N, C-alpha and C positions, 0 to 999 in steps of 0.2 A: 778636570778638566772629566764630565761625565760627557761620552758619546752614548749615540743608541748602535742596536745591530749594522747597519748600513751608513753609521762610522760620524754620524751628526753631530754638533754637538748642544747640548741642550745642559738647563741647570741656570740654582739666581744669579750665580756669579754670571753665566752665558750672559743672558739675558736681561738680567740688568745695570751689568758694568758692560761688558766687552759691544754688545749690539750700540749700544746708546755711543761708547765712545769712538769705537767707525764709524757710526753716523761721525761725529762732532768733526774724528781727523779726514772724512771725504768731504763735508763741507765747507773748513778750511782750507784743507788741501785746493778747491777751487776756488774760491777767496785770495789766495798766497802765489793763481796761475797753474794747479797743479804739482804747484813745488810743498812735494813732502814733513822736507826738512825745516819748511818756515811752518807748515803747519803745529811739527813737534813744539815749536818754540809758543806762538800763538798760545798754546792748550795750553803749555808749562805757566805761563803770562795769567791763563785766567783764572788755572788754579790757583796761582798764586796768589792772588787776589782773591779769591775766595775764603782762601785762611787767612788771611791779613789779619783780619781783628781777632785773630784766634791768637796770632805770633805773635801781637803788641800785649791784647789780657796776661797773654803768657809769660811775655818780658818786665810787665810792670810787674808781677805776681815776684817772680823772680829776684827785682832788686829788690821787694820788702821784706823777702826775706834774708836778702844781703843784708843789708841794714840794720833790722833787725838783729841779726846773728851775729854783725861788728859790735851793736850795743851791752852786747853780752860779755862776748869774746875777753874785753879784761877783767868781770869777773869770772870765770873761766879759768882764765891762767894763775891767778889769787889763790883757787881753790886748787892744790895739785889731786886733792885727793879724792877718789871715783865718788863718795858716799856724798860730797860736796855738790861731784858736779853733776851727779845725778839729781839732787833737789835741788838743784836752780834751773835743770834742765823741764823739771814737774811744774814750779814755779812759773819759768817765764820757758815754753814748748815751740819747739820751733819745729818746721814741718821737713821734712828730709826729700821726699820727694815731690813735691808742692811744685819745683822748677823740669819735673821729668814731664809735666802733662799733655803736652803735644807736641813731646820731641819724635816722637813715633812719627805721627803727623808730618813735622814739617819734612823731617830725613823723606820718607817715603814722596811727598810732593814734589 
């Protein structure tokens, strides 16, 4: 965190994440009777609801990739040789990183 010579924080993260986050926490704590524990739980629920469409989309993509891989697996097991497997992967490409797109976002939420 960046601070001025007087010790006051400033910067992009402070201005656009910390200040609004603090205001939301203050509002939620007042809403829940000055209880910051319930405010944290409420904020977590709100963030999860905002991220829910992305998480559902990610789950759908992951399931689709698993189905594609299970369809190709018998052919790959038949051909134990490296060249045949590479040709098969080129023929029916699988996205290895598709299931990791929003995993970090979900973990941070």
